C-alpha positions as a printed NumPy array, in Angstrom:
array([[  8.511,  13.769, -58.921],
       [  7.901,  12.469, -55.413],
       [  6.55 ,  14.749, -52.676],
       [  7.699,  14.541, -49.058],
       [  5.738,  16.632, -46.553],
       [  7.25 ,  17.388, -43.146],
       [  6.231,  19.814, -40.401],
       [  8.777,  22.568, -39.977],
       [  9.888,  24.865, -42.823],
       [ 13.296,  24.897, -41.135],
       [ 13.845,  21.269, -42.156],
       [ 12.978,  21.681, -45.827],
       [ 16.368,  22.825, -47.12 ],
       [ 18.319,  20.163, -45.213],
       [ 16.05 ,  17.285, -46.266],
       [ 15.882,  18.546, -49.879],
       [ 19.702,  18.466, -50.014],
       [ 19.688,  14.889, -48.72 ],
       [ 17.033,  13.632, -51.175],
       [ 18.241,  15.57 , -54.21 ],
       [ 16.534,  15.799, -57.638],
       [ 13.403,  13.784, -58.218],
       [ 11.987,  14.92 , -54.88 ],
       [ 10.105,  17.963, -53.708],
       [ 10.144,  18.67 , -49.961],
       [  7.377,  20.863, -48.504],
       [  6.227,  21.829, -45.013],
       [  2.807,  21.731, -43.368],
       [  4.046,  24.376, -40.876],
       [  2.562,  22.352, -38.006],
       [ -1.175,  21.714, -37.762],
       [ -3.31 ,  22.6  , -40.769],
       [ -6.684,  21.89 , -39.101],
       [ -8.106,  22.239, -35.613],
       [-11.387,  22.408, -33.733],
       [-13.389,  25.554, -34.587],
       [-12.197,  28.586, -32.582],
       [-15.629,  29.89 , -31.494],
       [-17.69 ,  26.788, -30.858],
       [-17.261,  23.449, -29.125],
       [-16.699,  21.433, -32.284],
       [-17.37 ,  18.108, -30.567],
       [-20.511,  16.599, -29.05 ],
       [-21.867,  13.457, -27.407],
       [-22.455,  10.623, -27.971],
       [-19.738,   9.842, -30.519],
       [-17.475,  12.842, -29.737],
       [-16.334,  13.024, -33.34 ],
       [-14.41 ,  16.299, -33.709],
       [-15.48 ,  18.789, -36.359],
       [-12.258,  20.084, -37.869],
       [-11.761,  23.289, -39.831],
       [ -8.603,  24.572, -41.526],
       [ -6.624,  27.04 , -39.439],
       [ -6.098,  30.524, -40.856],
       [ -2.597,  29.547, -41.929],
       [ -3.686,  26.032, -42.827],
       [ -6.008,  27.205, -45.644],
       [ -3.106,  28.551, -47.665],
       [ -0.844,  25.623, -46.75 ],
       [ -3.436,  23.042, -47.834],
       [ -4.034,  24.892, -51.094],
       [ -0.304,  24.922, -51.84 ],
       [  0.195,  21.276, -50.852],
       [ -2.836,  20.19 , -52.909],
       [ -1.231,  21.587, -56.064],
       [  2.049,  19.819, -55.305],
       [  0.293,  16.534, -54.469],
       [ -1.536,  16.525, -57.827],
       [  1.788,  16.734, -59.663],
       [  3.467,  14.038, -57.548],
       [  3.718,  10.373, -58.446],
       [  3.86 ,   9.503, -54.722],
       [  3.307,  11.411, -51.466],
       [  5.272,  10.681, -48.277],
       [  4.108,  12.105, -44.955],
       [  7.21 ,  12.67 , -42.815],
       [  5.77 ,  14.683, -39.946],
       [  7.368,  14.353, -36.506],
       [  7.661,  10.865, -34.936],
       [  5.172,  11.357, -32.087],
       [  1.41 ,  11.496, -31.52 ],
       [  1.174,  15.104, -32.645],
       [  3.085,  14.297, -35.819],
       [  0.925,  11.236, -36.47 ],
       [ -2.204,  13.375, -36.122],
       [ -0.829,  16.019, -38.508],
       [ -0.065,  13.277, -41.043],
       [ -3.666,  12.023, -40.778],
       [ -5.072,  15.555, -41.165],
       [ -2.97 ,  16.031, -44.297],
       [ -4.102,  12.712, -45.716],
       [ -7.745,  13.469, -44.945],
       [ -7.81 ,  17.123, -46.018],
       [ -5.837,  16.504, -49.229],
       [ -7.826,  13.322, -49.958],
       [ -4.64 ,  11.303, -50.433],
       [ -5.417,   7.676, -51.267],
       [ -1.979,   6.075, -51.209],
       [  0.028,   8.361, -48.937],
       [  3.014,   6.699, -47.306],
       [  3.81 ,   7.448, -43.652],
       [  7.522,   7.59 , -42.798],
       [  9.285,   8.582, -39.579],
       [ 12.88 ,   9.216, -38.577],
       [ 14.4  ,  10.468, -35.337],
       [ 17.339,  12.329, -36.871],
       [ 17.808,  14.362, -40.023],
       [ 20.646,  12.432, -41.614],
       [ 20.864,  10.807, -45.021],
       [ 21.067,   7.332, -43.521],
       [ 18.029,   7.767, -41.266],
       [ 15.841,   9.369, -43.921],
       [ 16.669,   6.811, -46.597],
       [ 16.026,   3.962, -44.148],
       [ 12.614,   5.504, -43.391],
       [ 11.737,   5.837, -47.084],
       [ 12.601,   2.174, -47.567],
       [ 10.09 ,   1.164, -44.868],
       [  6.892,   3.218, -45.308],
       [  3.761,   2.291, -43.364],
       [  0.156,   3.369, -43.002],
       [ -0.911,   5.966, -40.455],
       [ -1.229,   4.609, -36.915],
       [ -4.837,   5.474, -36.075],
       [ -4.386,   4.513, -32.415],
       [ -1.807,   7.302, -32.049],
       [ -4.126,   9.672, -33.891],
       [ -6.974,   8.75 , -31.539],
       [ -4.759,   9.4  , -28.503],
       [ -3.828,  12.866, -29.771],
       [ -7.453,  13.523, -30.671],
       [ -8.484,  12.417, -27.179],
       [ -6.046,  14.865, -25.578],
       [ -7.286,  17.72 , -27.775],
       [-10.96 ,  16.939, -27.129],
       [-10.49 ,  16.571, -23.374],
       [ -8.675,  19.91 , -23.305],
       [-11.516,  21.485, -25.3  ],
       [-14.205,  20.02 , -23.031],
       [-12.522,  21.223, -19.844],
       [-11.613,  24.619, -21.222],
       [-14.814,  25.33 , -23.124],
       [-17.335,  24.004, -20.589],
       [-15.678,  25.154, -17.367],
       [-14.099,  28.498, -18.251],
       [-17.458,  30.242, -18.732],
       [-19.007,  29.194, -15.413],
       [-15.673,  29.89 , -13.677],
       [-15.606,  33.45 , -15.062],
       [-19.249,  33.968, -14.105],
       [-18.676,  32.985, -10.485],
       [-15.449,  34.913,  -9.982],
       [-16.26 ,  37.988, -12.028],
       [-12.853,  37.639, -13.7  ],
       [-11.911,  36.586, -17.227],
       [-10.46 ,  33.264, -16.14 ],
       [ -9.911,  29.989, -17.962],
       [ -9.628,  26.409, -16.788],
       [ -7.357,  23.796, -18.315],
       [ -7.043,  20.044, -17.925],
       [ -3.299,  20.191, -17.213],
       [ -2.652,  23.908, -16.732],
       [ -4.973,  24.107, -13.693],
       [ -3.22 ,  21.294, -11.758],
       [  0.111,  22.977, -12.59 ],
       [ -1.113,  26.286, -11.143],
       [ -2.423,  24.382,  -8.12 ],
       [  1.059,  22.985,  -7.432],
       [  2.513,  26.505,  -7.35 ],
       [ -0.322,  27.841,  -5.175],
       [ -0.082,  25.021,  -2.645],
       [  3.698,  25.288,  -2.424],
       [  3.447,  29.042,  -1.727],
       [  0.856,  28.49 ,   1.002],
       [  2.972,  25.745,   2.521],
       [  5.875,  28.213,   2.71 ],
       [  3.703,  30.963,   4.244],
       [  2.271,  28.619,   6.867],
       [  5.647,  27.122,   7.767],
       [  6.904,  27.647,  11.314],
       [ 10.646,  27.216,  11.763],
       [ 12.064,  25.05 ,  14.567],
       [ 15.469,  25.849,  16.077],
       [ 17.395,  22.735,  17.016],
       [ 20.932,  21.882,  18.064],
       [ 23.86 ,  19.573,  17.545],
       [ 27.567,  19.531,  18.309],
       [ 30.784,  19.124,  16.355],
       [ 34.351,  18.46 ,  17.489],
       [ 37.556,  19.394,  15.658],
       [ 40.649,  17.152,  15.778],
       [ 44.222,  17.255,  14.529],
       [ 46.397,  14.139,  14.364],
       [ 49.704,  15.72 ,  13.318],
       [ 51.213,  18.839,  11.795],
       [ 50.835,  17.519,   8.248],
       [ 47.169,  16.516,   8.322],
       [ 44.589,  19.312,   8.18 ],
       [ 41.945,  19.57 ,  10.871],
       [ 39.09 ,  17.107,  10.586],
       [ 35.659,  17.085,  12.179],
       [ 33.356,  14.631,  13.933],
       [ 29.646,  15.207,  14.486],
       [ 27.597,  14.188,  17.538],
       [ 24.924,  11.601,  16.731],
       [ 21.855,  13.103,  18.436],
       [ 19.228,  10.488,  17.543],
       [ 19.715,   8.358,  20.722],
       [ 19.167,  11.537,  22.784],
       [ 15.811,  12.492,  21.308],
       [ 12.69 ,  12.146,  23.412],
       [  9.707,  10.14 ,  22.135],
       [  8.063,  11.933,  19.23 ],
       [ 10.94 ,  14.362,  18.73 ],
       [ 12.537,  14.864,  15.325],
       [ 15.177,  17.313,  16.489],
       [ 17.233,  18.008,  19.609],
       [ 15.799,  21.106,  21.314],
       [ 18.006,  21.033,  24.443],
       [ 20.693,  23.648,  23.813],
       [ 22.33 ,  23.069,  27.235],
       [ 22.865,  19.391,  26.382],
       [ 24.4  ,  20.366,  23.006],
       [ 26.771,  22.743,  24.852],
       [ 27.904,  19.874,  27.102],
       [ 28.51 ,  17.676,  24.042],
       [ 30.556,  20.437,  22.405],
       [ 32.671,  20.725,  25.573],
       [ 33.79 ,  17.074,  25.425],
       [ 37.467,  16.59 ,  24.602],
       [ 38.708,  13.038,  25.268],
       [ 37.177,  10.323,  23.052],
       [ 37.955,   6.702,  22.248],
       [ 37.952,   5.385,  18.701],
       [ 35.396,   2.551,  18.552],
       [ 35.639,   1.679,  14.871],
       [ 37.352,   2.673,  11.637],
       [ 35.614,   1.487,   8.467],
       [ 37.066,   1.725,   4.978],
       [ 34.83 ,   1.333,   1.935],
       [ 34.51 ,   2.317,  -1.691],
       [ 31.737,   4.401,  -3.192],
       [ 30.874,   4.597,  -6.871],
       [ 29.013,   7.4  ,  -8.656],
       [ 27.417,   6.445, -11.977],
       [ 26.885,   9.024, -14.754],
       [ 23.375,  10.405, -15.318],
       [ 21.309,   8.936, -18.146],
       [ 21.241,  10.564, -21.595],
       [ 18.677,  13.337, -21.88 ],
       [ 14.935,  12.935, -22.107],
       [ 12.824,  16.006, -22.874],
       [ 12.205,  16.592, -19.184],
       [ 15.792,  16.146, -17.979],
       [ 17.09 ,  18.343, -20.828],
       [ 14.736,  21.143, -19.801],
       [ 15.841,  20.803, -16.176],
       [ 19.574,  20.677, -16.91 ],
       [ 19.414,  23.578, -19.372],
       [ 17.557,  25.619, -16.75 ],
       [ 20.069,  24.848, -14.003],
       [ 23.29 ,  25.076, -16.008],
       [ 22.463,  27.519, -18.808],
       [ 19.555,  29.425, -17.188],
       [ 17.282,  28.686, -20.183],
       [ 13.514,  28.467, -19.745],
       [ 11.866,  25.2  , -20.886],
       [ 10.285,  27.069, -23.805],
       [ 13.653,  28.511, -24.837],
       [ 15.309,  25.104, -24.481],
       [ 12.773,  23.468, -26.779],
       [ 13.098,  26.237, -29.369],
       [ 16.88 ,  25.85 , -29.408],
       [ 16.632,  22.05 , -29.516],
       [ 14.211,  22.361, -32.45 ],
       [ 16.813,  24.402, -34.34 ],
       [ 19.528,  21.841, -33.594],
       [ 17.229,  19.027, -34.743],
       [ 16.273,  20.84 , -37.928],
       [ 19.946,  21.432, -38.637],
       [ 20.606,  17.701, -38.413],
       [ 22.75 ,  18.063, -35.279],
       [ 20.69 ,  16.116, -32.687],
       [ 18.018,  13.439, -32.635],
       [ 14.34 ,  14.24 , -32.068],
       [ 13.948,  16.322, -28.919],
       [ 10.587,  15.023, -27.67 ],
       [ 11.17 ,  11.707, -25.952],
       [ 10.781,  10.112, -22.534],
       [ 13.229,   7.27 , -23.129],
       [ 16.685,   7.602, -21.509],
       [ 18.18 ,   4.846, -23.665],
       [ 20.185,   5.098, -26.878],
       [ 20.034,   2.975, -30.001],
       [ 22.631,   0.223, -30.306],
       [ 24.165,   2.054, -33.26 ],
       [ 24.551,   5.231, -31.186],
       [ 26.066,   3.34 , -28.237],
       [ 28.59 ,   1.693, -30.557],
       [ 29.572,   5.072, -32.064],
       [ 29.899,   6.733, -28.647],
       [ 32.014,   3.89 , -27.257],
       [ 34.283,   3.897, -30.313],
       [ 34.799,   7.66 , -29.977],
       [ 35.535,   7.453, -26.234],
       [ 37.975,   4.624, -26.779],
       [ 39.764,   6.701, -29.388],
       [ 40.139,   9.52 , -26.858],
       [ 41.561,   7.176, -24.235],
       [ 38.664,   7.779, -21.842],
       [ 37.679,   5.083, -19.3  ],
       [ 34.895,   3.06 , -20.961],
       [ 32.496,   1.078, -18.795],
       [ 32.912,  -2.618, -19.545],
       [ 29.241,  -3.386, -20.306],
       [ 27.241,  -0.745, -22.226],
       [ 24.839,   1.048, -19.924],
       [ 21.045,   0.982, -20.165],
       [ 18.525,   2.751, -17.942],
       [ 15.126,   1.928, -16.579],
       [ 12.49 ,   4.257, -17.966],
       [ 10.025,   6.036, -15.699],
       [  6.59 ,   4.497, -15.316],
       [  4.353,   5.547, -18.204],
       [  7.238,   6.315, -20.563],
       [  6.19 ,   5.852, -24.198],
       [  9.69 ,   5.169, -25.5  ],
       [  8.717,   5.827, -29.106],
       [ 12.311,   6.747, -29.858],
       [ 15.673,   7.027, -28.179],
       [ 17.135,   9.656, -25.873],
       [ 18.33 ,  13.03 , -27.172],
       [ 21.88 ,  12.786, -28.531],
       [ 24.131,  14.215, -31.259],
       [ 23.635,  12.67 , -34.683],
       [ 27.417,  12.641, -35.152],
       [ 29.161,  12.215, -31.806],
       [ 32.561,  13.218, -33.215],
       [ 31.278,  16.757, -33.977],
       [ 32.381,  18.866, -31.02 ],
       [ 30.52 ,  22.086, -31.838],
       [ 27.2  ,  22.605, -33.592],
       [ 24.566,  25.31 , -33.846],
       [ 24.438,  28.801, -35.278],
       [ 24.109,  30.91 , -32.115],
       [ 26.002,  30.841, -28.833],
       [ 22.911,  29.498, -27.088],
       [ 22.468,  26.671, -29.598],
       [ 26.136,  25.778, -29.237],
       [ 25.891,  25.726, -25.426],
       [ 22.863,  23.43 , -25.532],
       [ 24.552,  21.124, -28.039],
       [ 27.599,  20.918, -25.773],
       [ 25.381,  19.93 , -22.838],
       [ 23.701,  17.188, -24.9  ],
       [ 26.987,  15.884, -26.282],
       [ 28.79 ,  15.695, -22.945],
       [ 25.841,  13.89 , -21.357],
       [ 25.788,  11.355, -24.2  ],
       [ 29.537,  10.717, -23.987],
       [ 29.551,  10.45 , -20.192],
       [ 26.78 ,   7.84 , -20.289],
       [ 29.211,   5.157, -21.509],
       [ 32.15 ,   5.96 , -19.228],
       [ 33.126,   4.293, -15.977],
       [ 31.81 ,   5.282, -12.562],
       [ 33.669,   7.86 , -10.525],
       [ 35.202,   5.982,  -7.564],
       [ 35.775,   7.31 ,  -4.033],
       [ 37.534,   5.841,  -0.993],
       [ 35.301,   6.433,   2.035],
       [ 36.537,   6.352,   5.641],
       [ 34.228,   6.499,   8.676],
       [ 35.472,   6.863,  12.254],
       [ 33.191,   6.246,  15.225],
       [ 34.233,   7.82 ,  18.507],
       [ 32.641,   7.72 ,  21.947],
       [ 32.857,   9.239,  25.404],
       [ 30.7  ,   9.703,  28.476],
       [ 28.02 ,  12.394,  28.641],
       [ 25.72 ,  12.617,  31.683],
       [ 26.428,   8.971,  32.482],
       [ 25.573,   7.763,  28.963],
       [ 27.656,   6.977,  25.91 ],
       [ 27.813,   9.834,  23.402],
       [ 28.693,   8.764,  19.864],
       [ 30.467,  10.986,  17.34 ],
       [ 31.037,  10.176,  13.675],
       [ 33.634,  11.499,  11.254],
       [ 33.213,  10.757,   7.565],
       [ 35.62 ,  11.617,   4.762],
       [ 36.153,  10.513,   1.21 ],
       [ 38.884,  10.791,  -1.39 ],
       [ 38.499,  10.637,  -5.156],
       [ 40.315,   7.607,  -6.508],
       [ 39.161,   7.66 , -10.135],
       [ 37.37 ,  10.418, -12.052],
       [ 35.563,   8.072, -14.405],
       [ 32.794,   9.978, -16.234],
       [ 33.533,  13.144, -14.255],
       [ 36.605,  13.657, -16.408],
       [ 34.083,  15.119, -18.881],
       [ 31.159,  16.61 , -17.083],
       [ 31.663,  17.025, -13.349],
       [ 29.339,  20.018, -13.238],
       [ 26.44 ,  18.518, -15.18 ],
       [ 23.169,  19.189, -13.331],
       [ 20.276,  16.866, -14.032],
       [ 17.894,  18.249, -11.458],
       [ 17.113,  21.532,  -9.786],
       [ 18.459,  20.808,  -6.331],
       [ 21.729,  19.079,  -5.516],
       [ 20.77 ,  15.692,  -4.021],
       [ 21.452,  15.403,  -0.268],
       [ 24.066,  12.71 ,  -0.766],
       [ 26.013,  15.036,  -3.088],
       [ 25.917,  17.83 ,  -0.505],
       [ 27.239,  15.409,   2.088],
       [ 29.816,  14.232,  -0.408],
       [ 31.131,  17.77 ,  -0.88 ],
       [ 31.605,  18.075,   2.882],
       [ 33.23 ,  14.63 ,   3.042],
       [ 35.804,  15.583,   0.403],
       [ 36.849,  18.502,   2.622],
       [ 37.146,  16.327,   5.749],
       [ 40.563,  14.542,   5.786],
       [ 39.665,  11.816,   8.292],
       [ 42.793,   9.819,   9.226],
       [ 43.03 ,   6.056,   9.643],
       [ 43.037,   5.36 ,  13.405],
       [ 42.871,   1.95 ,  15.06 ],
       [ 40.031,   1.148,  17.496],
       [ 40.958,   1.729,  21.126],
       [ 43.103,   4.801,  20.486],
       [ 42.229,   7.853,  22.609],
       [ 41.986,  11.167,  20.758],
       [ 41.755,  14.694,  22.122],
       [ 39.592,  17.288,  20.412],
       [ 41.091,  20.715,  19.841],
       [ 37.761,  22.524,  19.959],
       [ 34.029,  22.026,  20.054],
       [ 31.146,  23.915,  18.461],
       [ 27.432,  24.024,  19.176],
       [ 25.641,  23.586,  15.862],
       [ 22.536,  25.753,  15.77 ],
       [ 20.165,  24.802,  12.977],
       [ 16.743,  25.871,  11.809],
       [ 14.243,  23.842,   9.852],
       [ 13.523,  25.396,   6.485],
       [ 10.347,  25.408,   4.404],
       [ 10.176,  23.782,   1.019],
       [ 11.68 ,  26.003,  -1.666],
       [  9.524,  27.663,  -4.276],
       [  9.315,  25.952,  -7.629],
       [ 11.497,  27.068, -10.475],
       [ 10.48 ,  26.217, -14.02 ],
       [ 12.897,  23.275, -13.909],
       [ 11.655,  21.867, -10.61 ],
       [  8.002,  22.326, -11.644],
       [  8.709,  20.312, -14.789],
       [ 10.229,  17.613, -12.593],
       [  7.199,  17.639, -10.299],
       [  4.768,  17.447, -13.226],
       [  6.7  ,  14.472, -14.572],
       [  6.819,  12.808, -11.148],
       [  3.06 ,  13.11 , -10.762],
       [  2.331,  11.999, -14.339],
       [  0.754,  15.334, -15.318],
       [  1.282,  16.043, -19.007],
       [  3.841,  14.431, -21.265],
       [  7.282,  15.491, -22.626],
       [  5.809,  17.458, -25.509],
       [  3.519,  19.484, -23.203],
       [  5.738,  20.691, -20.315],
       [  7.054,  23.835, -22.018],
       [  3.561,  24.713, -23.284],
       [  2.038,  24.267, -19.809],
       [  4.522,  26.675, -18.245],
       [  4.166,  29.15 , -21.078],
       [  0.355,  29.124, -20.751],
       [  0.126,  29.641, -16.993],
       [  2.589,  32.542, -17.135],
       [  1.076,  34.122, -20.235],
       [ -2.325,  34.126, -18.546],
       [ -0.779,  35.72 , -15.453],
       [ -1.708,  32.872, -13.103],
       [  1.952,  32.442, -12.178],
       [  4.836,  34.927, -12.253],
       [  8.605,  34.648, -11.81 ],
       [ 10.8  ,  36.409,  -9.269],
       [ 14.522,  35.676,  -9.387],
       [ 13.826,  32.459, -11.315],
       [ 11.275,  31.278,  -8.717],
       [  7.584,  30.773,  -9.517],
       [  4.948,  32.564,  -7.44 ],
       [  1.176,  32.4  ,  -7.86 ],
       [ -0.698,  35.605,  -8.663],
       [ -4.05 ,  36.492,  -7.044],
       [ -5.661,  35.377, -10.317],
       [ -3.947,  32.007, -10.061],
       [ -5.105,  31.556,  -6.479],
       [ -8.667,  32.464,  -7.488],
       [ -8.639,  29.852, -10.256],
       [ -7.385,  27.123,  -7.914],
       [ -9.749,  28.009,  -5.045],
       [-12.731,  28.123,  -7.406],
       [-11.978,  24.76 ,  -9.046],
       [-10.809,  22.665,  -6.086],
       [-13.581,  20.665,  -4.487],
       [-15.774,  21.019,  -7.574],
       [-13.88 ,  19.482, -10.513],
       [-11.873,  16.268, -10.553],
       [ -9.622,  17.357, -13.445],
       [ -7.763,  19.623, -11.011],
       [ -6.975,  16.623,  -8.774],
       [ -3.456,  15.257,  -9.286],
       [ -4.381,  11.578,  -9.239],
       [ -7.23 ,  12.055, -11.716],
       [ -4.922,  13.93 , -14.092],
       [ -2.35 ,  11.135, -13.879],
       [ -5.04 ,   8.51 , -14.495],
       [ -6.325,  10.398, -17.528],
       [ -2.809,  10.584, -18.99 ],
       [ -2.582,   6.829, -18.571],
       [ -5.938,   6.417, -20.318],
       [ -4.613,   8.405, -23.289],
       [ -1.52 ,   6.184, -23.324],
       [ -3.834,   3.164, -23.353],
       [ -5.679,   4.588, -26.381],
       [ -2.326,   4.982, -28.155],
       [ -1.428,   1.392, -27.324],
       [ -4.805,   0.064, -28.517],
       [ -5.785,  -0.965, -24.98 ],
       [ -8.648,   1.53 , -24.56 ],
       [-11.416,   2.928, -26.746],
       [-11.479,   6.636, -27.585],
       [-15.245,   7.034, -27.293],
       [-15.396,   5.218, -23.944],
       [-12.6  ,   7.279, -22.371],
       [-13.955,  10.606, -23.624],
       [-17.567,   9.654, -22.86 ],
       [-16.817,   8.815, -19.24 ],
       [-14.804,  12.01 , -18.766],
       [-17.575,  14.09 , -20.359],
       [-20.307,  12.514, -18.191],
       [-18.308,  13.226, -15.048],
       [-17.672,  16.808, -16.15 ],
       [-21.395,  17.384, -16.89 ],
       [-22.334,  16.182, -13.388],
       [-19.692,  18.402, -11.817],
       [-20.821,  21.408, -13.853],
       [-24.405,  20.994, -12.681],
       [-23.295,  20.665,  -9.07 ],
       [-21.053,  23.727,  -9.502],
       [-23.924,  25.726, -10.979],
       [-26.227,  24.783,  -8.094],
       [-23.546,  25.664,  -5.561],
       [-23.05 ,  29.074,  -7.178],
       [-26.721,  29.744,  -8.022],
       [-26.518,  30.017, -11.822],
       [-28.46 ,  27.137, -13.353],
       [-30.799,  26.898, -16.319],
       [-34.433,  26.961, -15.108],
       [-35.376,  24.594, -17.942],
       [-32.735,  21.82 , -17.93 ],
       [-30.62 ,  22.484, -14.846],
       [-27.37 ,  22.924, -16.749],
       [-25.07 ,  25.856, -15.955],
       [-25.974,  29.259, -17.379],
       [-22.979,  31.002, -18.904],
       [-22.282,  34.645, -19.665],
       [-22.378,  35.389, -23.37 ],
       [-21.919,  38.523, -25.463],
       [-23.778,  39.416, -28.66 ],
       [-21.416,  41.565, -30.679],
       [-22.659,  44.856, -32.176],
       [-23.945,  44.797, -35.744],
       [-22.567,  46.506, -38.821],
       [-23.199,  50.029, -37.522],
       [-22.241,  49.381, -33.903],
       [-25.803,  48.75 , -32.739],
       [-27.484,  45.751, -31.156],
       [-24.652,  44.509, -28.945],
       [-25.563,  43.226, -25.469],
       [-24.666,  40.774, -22.7  ],
       [-26.933,  37.893, -21.734],
       [-27.044,  34.56 , -19.9  ],
       [-27.344,  31.475, -22.081],
       [-27.726,  27.793, -21.249],
       [-24.517,  25.818, -21.676],
       [-26.668,  23.056, -23.188],
       [-27.187,  25.111, -26.365],
       [-28.237,  24.269, -29.084],
       [-30.335,  21.509, -27.462],
       [-31.563,  24.012, -24.859],
       [-32.025,  27.619, -26.034],
       [-32.967,  29.158, -22.68 ],
       [-31.619,  32.715, -22.174],
       [-31.912,  35.428, -19.541]])
């Protein structure tokens, strides 16, 4: 009997059916070991973590140990990412497996699993070191800073290497909105009609030449009223062009979370839970990825299916440029069998599958094509030429929009799409230069500048990705953490900081570099470098720890709570009551314990 160990119990039945007799499939149920819950578990100078089995992991390891003894070979098929690689190493180490074979696959299909079993490898220790580095950095920041932070604020607060910058984004956006002062500015629009058949069309006054030095907007309402009163204009130019709209790329983890939030109103956490179910059911490929590209086999299958449906295929298969820092360990999220129209057990799973499938199919279809017409008109205003512009467009070919016109990749509709919607409703006629046209009516356009909008979960994920904070596997967890700890709350799908969240940010900013956006991005890159074998674990962690120690001492001095012996921060500790409820008390202890045992 051969033993294959994977992570999720939900996959066991499916994989067991694929492998058949002669195999036993078991689950680790995620991590089986972690840093100790009530002590640091890692120390300078080597920063070697001290791992202990989790409460659940004790039973899991005992069960797996019995199965491993009876097996002729053990295959570690945990998820194909850093976290999965680390779990595989923990299993190998804890179970004392000498010849364990590491296998990975990005989809739960017979073909993919059998191909993986035919090409086993050893555990990639660079990936393990990168995951270990992330866990240790998180422990250092959380364990060393949370105590002093709580002491200073008098609140039970915690700091986090990526959660704190995320809270900071929400806090700063809210303050930007509160401090915003709206500016009222003006423009003018004219309405024309060429004949009884053509609907009214509009031209807009180009105000930029009328702005004074340093002005962004036209503030002269009287001038706008004069522009709106103009009626006779000459056509200066009529330009005809073609505009193409390419389909969005297949889903990455981030873009799936954003689209599911916008279209289906799912939270990132909910999206990942549903995607996990679809993956475990063998319906989609692995849902943690930052690559927008598909395998050649998948592209071929998608193109063959589209061709069979008579849909307009793009001539050359599309590829996309990945974002800077993308790991591209495996392809974009897609259906395992593109011909399957519906998959999933619940309505929510089915809706998410439909979103993924349509995006995958659209990726290999032709651009949508529009005919664009732009008229430039002019007349005299206060002795100067006033230019008006009318822009309209007509859909010539649906292309990919035959499938998924309402797909939403990002939180806000891009400005060019908003303009495009207006252009489609503006039937600008073809008029030769030199023709005089008479406007039917004019309107003063009164506008007000608006503040930035509050973050939603989707737009915060996009901002975290843009700034390089966190990685695909962490976005949902970051949002879940900051809301569970009541640092951020939601109102009508928008994120608002709580007083606790503002306290955390105000207390950390100016004292700790891990709350700075650029530092967080740089640290993520350093972890990527460890994974790629370009950086050394001990060096990266050692430098981060040394910086944190210096900042902690400076923070303690600034807040007046330092150890009289060694100068390190004093932290609030609690001795729990004994067996009969006696002997419990609060005290101050040096954060340098056990090296320094000073108390107060």
